[in-house]
N, C-alpha and C positions, 0 to 999 in steps of 0.2 A: 134792779139788776145789781144789787150790791153783792160783792164777793164773787161774782162770776166774770170770767174773762170773755171779752167780745172779740170776734174775729176781725182782723184788720181788713179794711176795704181796699186800701192801697198799699202796695208793698214799696218800700224804699228802694230805688234803683241805685246801686253802688257805682260810683265813678272812681276812676283812678285819680291820683292827686294831680296828674298833668292835665286832665280834662277840667279840673277846677280852675285852672288858669285860663280865664276867658279870652275870647278874641279881642274884645275892647281893651282889656288890660294889656295884652301884647301890643295892640295898636298904639296905646299911649306910650309904652316904652320905646317903640320904634320911632314915633314922632319926636320924642325927646332926643333921640339919637340923630334926628335930622331927615328921616325918611318922609317923602312926600306922598307917594302912592304905594299901596301894598296889594300884591296879587293874592288870590284866595288860598292857594296851596302853601303859602309862606307860613301860615299859622301852625300847621302840624309839624313842619320842618323846624320851626323855631322852638316848639316844645321839646322835640328830640334833642336839639343842641343844648337847650337849657338844662335838660335832665342830665346829659352827659357831663356838662361843665360842673353842675352841682355835685354830682357823684364824685368827680375827681377832686374837687375842692374839699368836700367833707372828708373824703378818705385821707387826703394829705393833712388836713387839720387834726384828725384823730391820730395820725402817725406822729405828728409833732408833739401832741400831748402825751402819747405813750412813750416817746423818746425821753421826755422830761419826767417820766414816772408819775404822771398824773392821770386821773380818770376823767377829769373835767376839762372840756375843751374851752379855751379862753379866746377872747377876741384877737389876741396877739397870734394865737395858733392859726386862726382863720386868715389873718392878714399875711402871715408867712406862707400859708398855703396858696393864697392868691398870687403873691410875689413869685413863688417857685413855679407856678404855672404860667407866668408871664402876663398875668392880668394886672390891670391898673384900676385904681378906684379913686 
């Protein structure tokens, strides 16, 4: 079969990036924050909140970089974006 293409038997199922954040990884984050028990529907809501928070932080970090006439976002830009959103780290 050299030189011939073979049909794929299995097609790769595309997932969104939020689905790649697994339930066990969210559970570890919640346990680190002090949560003892987690309801089943919390995982999807946590992904939505995480997505919204990341979008806001990245948008603000890019805005800080653009304000300083830079195309590269630095760690200081991300830190300032977190501070401006009221997040602590």
